[in-house]
C-alpha positions as CSV (number, residue, x, y, z in Angstrom):
1,M,-71.1,-81.6,45.8
2,T,-70.3,-82.3,49.4
3,Q,-67.0,-81.9,51.1
4,I,-65.5,-84.8,53.1
5,Q,-62.3,-86.0,54.6
6,A,-60.4,-88.8,52.9
7,A,-57.0,-90.4,53.0
8,I,-55.1,-90.0,49.7
9,F,-52.3,-91.9,48.2
10,R,-50.0,-89.8,45.9
11,E,-46.6,-91.5,45.7
12,V,-45.0,-94.8,46.4
13,G,-43.3,-94.9,49.8
14,R,-45.0,-91.8,51.1
15,P,-47.6,-91.8,53.9
16,L,-51.2,-91.2,53.0
17,T,-52.5,-87.7,53.7
18,V,-55.9,-86.9,55.1
19,E,-57.3,-84.1,53.0
20,T,-60.6,-82.4,52.1
21,V,-62.2,-83.7,48.8
22,D,-65.5,-83.2,47.0
23,I,-67.9,-86.0,46.5
24,D,-70.6,-85.9,43.8
25,E,-74.3,-86.6,44.1
26,P,-75.6,-90.1,43.3
27,G,-76.2,-91.0,39.7
28,P,-79.1,-93.2,38.6
29,N,-77.6,-96.5,39.9
30,E,-75.5,-95.0,42.7
31,V,-75.7,-94.9,46.4
32,L,-74.2,-92.4,48.8
33,I,-73.0,-94.1,52.0
34,R,-71.8,-92.6,55.3
35,T,-68.8,-94.7,56.2
36,V,-69.0,-96.2,59.7
37,A,-66.0,-98.5,59.7
38,S,-63.2,-99.6,57.3
39,G,-60.7,-102.4,57.8
40,V,-57.1,-101.8,56.8
41,C,-56.1,-104.5,54.4
42,H,-52.7,-105.7,53.0
43,S,-53.7,-104.8,49.5
44,D,-53.7,-101.2,50.4
45,L,-50.2,-101.5,51.9
46,H,-49.1,-103.2,48.6
47,V,-50.1,-99.9,46.8
48,V,-48.2,-97.8,49.3
49,D,-45.1,-100.0,49.0
50,G,-45.2,-100.1,45.2
51,N,-46.0,-103.8,45.0
52,S,-49.4,-103.5,43.5
53,R,-50.6,-105.0,40.2
54,F,-52.8,-101.9,39.7
55,N,-51.7,-99.2,37.3
56,L,-52.2,-96.0,39.4
57,S,-51.9,-92.6,37.9
58,D,-54.2,-90.0,39.4
59,P,-54.2,-89.5,43.2
60,I,-56.3,-92.2,44.7
61,V,-58.4,-92.7,47.9
62,L,-57.4,-96.0,49.2
63,G,-59.4,-98.5,51.2
64,H,-61.7,-101.3,50.1
65,E,-63.1,-103.1,53.2
66,A,-66.0,-101.1,54.7
67,A,-69.5,-100.9,56.1
68,G,-71.8,-97.9,56.4
69,I,-75.3,-96.4,56.3
70,V,-77.1,-95.3,53.1
71,E,-77.7,-91.5,53.0
72,A,-79.0,-91.1,49.5
73,I,-79.8,-93.1,46.4
74,G,-80.1,-92.5,42.7
75,D,-83.5,-92.7,41.0
76,A,-82.9,-96.2,39.5
77,V,-81.6,-97.9,42.6
78,K,-83.8,-100.8,43.7
79,T,-81.9,-102.8,46.3
80,V,-81.5,-100.3,49.2
81,Q,-83.1,-97.2,50.8
82,P,-81.7,-94.4,52.9
83,G,-81.1,-95.6,56.4
84,D,-80.1,-99.1,55.4
85,H,-77.0,-100.6,56.8
86,V,-74.7,-102.0,54.0
87,V,-71.4,-103.7,53.4
88,A,-69.3,-102.7,50.3
89,C,-67.5,-105.3,48.2
90,L,-64.9,-104.9,45.5
91,S,-66.5,-107.7,43.6
92,G,-69.0,-105.4,42.0
93,F,-70.9,-107.2,39.2
94,C,-72.8,-106.4,36.0
95,G,-75.2,-109.4,36.0
96,N,-75.0,-109.8,32.3
97,C,-71.5,-110.9,31.2
98,E,-70.5,-114.6,30.7
99,Q,-68.9,-114.9,34.1
100,C,-71.9,-113.4,36.0
101,L,-74.4,-115.5,34.1
102,S,-72.4,-118.7,34.7
103,G,-72.5,-118.2,38.4
104,H,-69.1,-116.4,38.9
105,P,-69.9,-112.8,39.6
106,N,-66.6,-112.4,41.5
107,L,-65.0,-112.6,38.0
108,C,-67.3,-110.1,36.3
109,T,-65.9,-108.6,33.1
110,G,-68.8,-106.2,32.6
111,G,-67.1,-103.2,34.2
112,I,-70.2,-101.2,35.1
113,V,-69.5,-100.3,38.8
114,G,-67.3,-97.3,38.1
115,R,-68.2,-94.2,36.2
116,R,-67.3,-94.4,32.5
117,A,-64.8,-92.3,30.6
118,G,-66.3,-88.9,29.8
119,E,-68.6,-88.9,32.9
120,A,-68.0,-86.5,35.8
121,P,-65.8,-88.2,38.4
122,R,-67.2,-89.2,41.7
123,L,-64.4,-87.6,43.7
124,T,-62.5,-84.4,42.9
125,Q,-60.2,-82.0,44.6
126,D,-59.9,-78.4,43.2
127,G,-61.6,-79.7,40.1
128,R,-59.1,-82.6,39.6
129,K,-60.2,-86.2,39.5
130,L,-59.4,-88.5,42.4
131,N,-59.7,-92.3,41.9
132,Q,-61.4,-94.7,44.2
133,F,-59.3,-97.8,44.9
134,L,-61.1,-100.8,43.4
135,N,-64.1,-98.5,42.7
136,L,-64.6,-98.2,46.5
137,G,-62.2,-95.8,48.3
138,T,-63.3,-96.6,51.8
139,Y,-60.7,-94.4,53.7
140,A,-63.2,-91.6,53.4
141,E,-66.1,-90.2,55.5
142,K,-68.5,-91.0,52.6
143,M,-68.5,-93.4,49.7
144,L,-70.3,-93.0,46.4
145,L,-70.8,-96.5,44.9
146,H,-72.8,-98.5,42.3
147,E,-75.6,-100.4,44.0
148,N,-74.0,-103.6,42.6
149,S,-71.1,-103.1,44.9
150,I,-73.1,-103.3,48.1
151,V,-75.3,-105.6,50.0
152,K,-77.8,-104.7,52.8
153,V,-77.3,-106.3,56.2
154,D,-79.3,-106.4,59.4
155,A,-79.2,-103.1,61.3
156,D,-78.6,-104.7,64.7
157,L,-75.1,-106.0,63.7
158,P,-72.1,-104.0,64.8
159,L,-70.7,-102.3,61.7
160,D,-67.1,-102.1,63.1
161,R,-67.0,-105.9,62.9
162,V,-69.3,-106.4,59.9
163,A,-66.8,-104.3,57.9
164,L,-64.3,-107.2,58.0
165,I,-66.7,-109.4,56.0
166,S,-66.3,-106.9,53.1
167,C,-62.8,-108.2,52.0
168,G,-60.6,-110.2,54.3
169,V,-63.2,-112.6,55.8
170,L,-65.1,-113.0,52.5
171,T,-61.8,-113.8,50.8
172,G,-60.5,-116.2,53.4
173,M,-63.8,-118.0,54.3
174,G,-64.6,-118.4,50.6
175,A,-61.1,-119.7,49.7
176,A,-61.7,-122.5,52.2
177,L,-65.4,-123.1,51.7
178,R,-65.8,-122.4,48.0
179,T,-62.6,-122.4,46.0
180,S,-60.5,-125.1,47.5
181,G,-62.8,-128.1,47.4
182,L,-62.3,-128.9,51.0
183,E,-64.1,-131.9,52.3
184,P,-65.0,-132.7,56.0
185,G,-62.2,-134.6,57.7
186,Q,-59.4,-133.4,55.4
187,T,-56.2,-131.7,56.6
188,V,-55.2,-128.1,56.0
189,A,-52.1,-125.8,56.3
190,V,-52.4,-122.0,56.2
191,F,-49.3,-120.0,55.4
192,G,-49.7,-116.5,56.8
193,C,-52.0,-115.7,59.7
194,G,-53.1,-112.1,59.1
195,G,-56.8,-111.2,58.6
196,V,-57.1,-113.4,55.5
197,G,-55.2,-116.3,56.9
198,L,-57.3,-116.2,60.1
199,S,-60.4,-116.3,58.0
200,I,-59.2,-119.3,56.0
201,I,-58.6,-121.1,59.3
202,Q,-62.2,-120.2,60.4
203,G,-63.5,-121.4,57.0
204,A,-61.6,-124.7,57.4
205,R,-62.9,-125.2,60.9
206,I,-66.5,-124.5,59.8
207,G,-66.0,-126.7,56.8
208,G,-65.0,-129.7,59.0
209,A,-61.2,-130.0,58.6
210,R,-59.8,-132.4,61.1
211,Q,-56.4,-130.8,61.3
212,I,-55.6,-127.1,60.7
213,I,-51.9,-126.1,60.8
214,A,-51.2,-122.4,61.1
215,V,-47.8,-121.2,59.8
216,D,-46.4,-117.7,60.5
217,Q,-43.2,-116.0,61.7
218,F,-44.9,-114.1,64.6
219,D,-45.9,-115.9,67.8
220,S,-48.6,-113.3,68.4
221,K,-50.4,-114.3,65.1
222,L,-50.0,-118.0,65.9
223,E,-51.8,-117.4,69.2
224,M,-54.6,-115.7,67.4
225,A,-54.7,-118.6,64.9
226,K,-55.2,-121.0,67.8
227,G,-57.9,-118.8,69.2
228,V,-60.0,-119.1,65.9
229,G,-59.5,-122.8,65.2
230,A,-55.9,-123.9,64.4
231,T,-55.1,-127.3,65.9
232,H,-51.4,-126.9,65.4
233,T,-48.9,-124.0,64.8
234,V,-45.5,-123.7,63.2
235,N,-43.2,-120.7,63.7
236,S,-41.4,-120.4,60.4
237,Q,-38.6,-118.3,61.9
238,Q,-37.7,-121.2,64.2
239,D,-38.5,-124.3,62.1
240,D,-38.5,-125.4,58.5
241,A,-42.2,-125.0,57.7
242,V,-42.5,-127.7,55.1
243,K,-40.7,-130.3,57.3
244,A,-42.8,-129.2,60.3
245,V,-46.1,-129.6,58.3
246,R,-45.1,-133.0,57.1
247,A,-44.1,-134.1,60.6
248,L,-47.4,-133.0,62.0
249,T,-49.2,-135.0,59.3
250,G,-47.2,-138.2,59.9
251,G,-45.1,-137.5,56.7
252,A,-48.2,-137.5,54.4
253,G,-48.5,-133.8,53.8
254,V,-51.8,-131.9,53.8
255,D,-54.9,-132.2,51.6
256,H,-55.1,-128.4,51.3
257,A,-52.5,-125.7,51.6
258,F,-53.3,-122.0,51.4
259,E,-51.0,-119.1,50.8
260,A,-52.5,-116.0,52.4
261,V,-49.8,-113.3,52.0
262,G,-48.8,-112.9,48.4
263,N,-45.3,-114.0,48.9
264,G,-43.4,-116.2,46.4
265,P,-41.4,-118.3,48.9
266,L,-44.6,-119.0,50.8
267,V,-46.3,-120.2,47.7
268,R,-43.5,-122.7,47.1
269,Q,-43.7,-123.9,50.8
270,A,-47.5,-124.3,50.4
271,I,-47.0,-126.5,47.3
272,E,-44.2,-128.5,48.9
273,S,-46.3,-129.2,52.0
274,L,-49.0,-131.0,50.0
275,G,-49.8,-134.7,50.2
276,I,-50.8,-137.0,47.3
277,R,-53.6,-135.3,45.3
278,G,-53.4,-132.3,47.4
279,T,-54.5,-128.8,46.4
280,A,-52.6,-125.5,46.9
281,T,-54.7,-122.4,46.8
282,I,-53.0,-119.1,46.3
283,V,-55.1,-116.5,48.1
284,G,-52.6,-113.7,48.6
285,V,-51.8,-111.3,45.7
286,P,-48.1,-111.3,45.0
287,P,-46.3,-108.5,43.1
288,P,-47.0,-108.8,39.4
289,D,-43.5,-109.9,38.5
290,T,-43.4,-112.7,41.1
291,V,-42.0,-116.0,39.7
292,F,-42.7,-119.4,41.4
293,E,-40.2,-122.1,41.1
294,V,-40.7,-125.6,42.6
295,P,-38.5,-128.6,42.0
296,F,-40.6,-131.3,40.3
297,M,-39.6,-134.0,42.8
298,A,-40.9,-131.8,45.6
299,I,-44.5,-132.1,44.1
300,R,-46.5,-135.1,45.2
301,P,-48.5,-137.1,42.5
302,E,-51.6,-135.4,41.0
303,C,-51.4,-132.2,43.0
304,K,-53.1,-129.0,41.9
305,V,-52.2,-125.4,42.2
306,Q,-55.0,-122.8,41.8
307,T,-55.8,-119.2,42.6
308,S,-58.7,-117.8,44.5
309,R,-60.2,-114.4,43.7
310,M,-62.1,-112.9,46.6
311,G,-63.1,-116.3,47.9
312,S,-65.0,-117.2,44.7
313,N,-67.8,-115.2,46.3
314,R,-71.4,-114.5,45.3
315,F,-71.3,-111.7,47.9
316,R,-75.0,-110.9,48.1
317,I,-75.5,-114.5,49.1
318,D,-72.3,-115.2,51.0
319,I,-72.1,-112.1,53.2
320,P,-75.5,-112.7,54.8
321,R,-74.7,-116.4,55.3
322,Y,-71.3,-115.6,56.9
323,L,-73.0,-113.1,59.2
324,E,-75.4,-115.7,60.3
325,F,-72.3,-117.8,61.2
326,Y,-71.3,-114.8,63.3
327,R,-74.7,-114.6,65.0
328,Q,-74.3,-118.3,65.9
329,G,-70.9,-117.9,67.4
330,R,-69.2,-120.0,64.7
331,L,-67.5,-117.1,62.8
332,L,-65.4,-115.1,65.2
333,L,-65.2,-111.4,64.2
334,D,-64.7,-109.7,67.5
335,E,-61.5,-111.6,68.1
336,M,-60.0,-110.5,64.8
337,V,-60.2,-106.7,65.5
338,S,-56.8,-106.0,67.1
339,V,-56.9,-102.2,67.2
340,R,-59.5,-99.5,66.5
341,G,-58.5,-96.1,65.2
342,H,-59.7,-93.1,63.2
343,L,-58.9,-92.0,59.7
344,G,-55.7,-90.1,60.8
345,D,-54.4,-93.4,62.2
346,V,-54.2,-95.1,58.8
347,N,-50.4,-94.9,58.4
348,E,-49.9,-96.3,61.9
349,A,-52.2,-99.1,60.9
350,F,-49.9,-99.9,58.0
351,R,-46.8,-99.8,60.3
352,A,-48.5,-102.2,62.7
353,M,-49.4,-104.5,59.9
354,K,-45.9,-104.7,58.6
355,A,-44.6,-105.4,62.1
356,G,-47.0,-108.3,62.5
357,E,-48.7,-106.7,65.5
358,V,-52.3,-106.9,64.3
359,A,-54.8,-109.2,62.6
360,R,-56.9,-106.2,61.6
361,T,-57.0,-102.5,62.4
362,V,-60.5,-101.0,62.0
363,L,-60.9,-97.3,61.4
364,T,-64.1,-95.8,62.6
365,F,-65.8,-92.6,61.5
366,D,-67.9,-91.6,64.5
């Protein structure tokens, strides 16, 4: 056992508290990682606000978007060695279930990346189990993960930017490039321009969209959207978003609309902004009891509505590819880091996120 500092969630509506916890030694397929950087994602805020679809009982170490350096490995680990730089991903896979074997490891049903019932917990405090959010728990000085939850990356890449690939960028880029069916020359509207929305915009740009309309209620986020590839912007506080999108497309509506927040009214707006045979992709994660209601006459002929889970990723293939886009200057990661902080700044990061002040806050552990 080793003692580390970690940010713990205990009760809805209460700030996280940074406390000392014990982390176990690696099991046969596990990797002990020194956390270098962790992004602060909206899914963690959903937990704090009580809007999460996850059933949380024991205290939990939040965080799920991180990069770090391998310190130790279990005796059956084959993919990394101590000293390797790695990115963690919540889409841990088994490699043997129907979804994995059919090429959809992001939808894995094997459930092998966490320790099983009856096994010693990875994290404890005074002998009591602490959970790892999404089997990661990245708001901690170290992480103990299954090797199928990580991918090795080049050691010369800056980990405080690489961490964003772990969740927000992987989700947004993949929604545009994998899930949606976007074709070069098509038109796009993105509802919500936080970290995921900005990544969708970048994926649409890289994928060859001819028009990318960013929709948000904060001018600061719309400016960031223009900086990463949006061709037009709509402030939904000032204008009717659906009417504005239709006006910008000459009345036709867009080929692809993306909802990137997890907000019921925004889902409806995305659907209503579609053109004929358009596709709305729900990327955000709404509260579990959210209901979407759309008047039938507001839906153009042969439209589709679909969800995207983690950008339909095959993360061990996609993350290195997206990082090559970064090397080439096509994927802009530096521009997405609004603020850097440390573990004790996590609650301030949540506040700034709710206020619309940031695209991403990155916590570093140096």
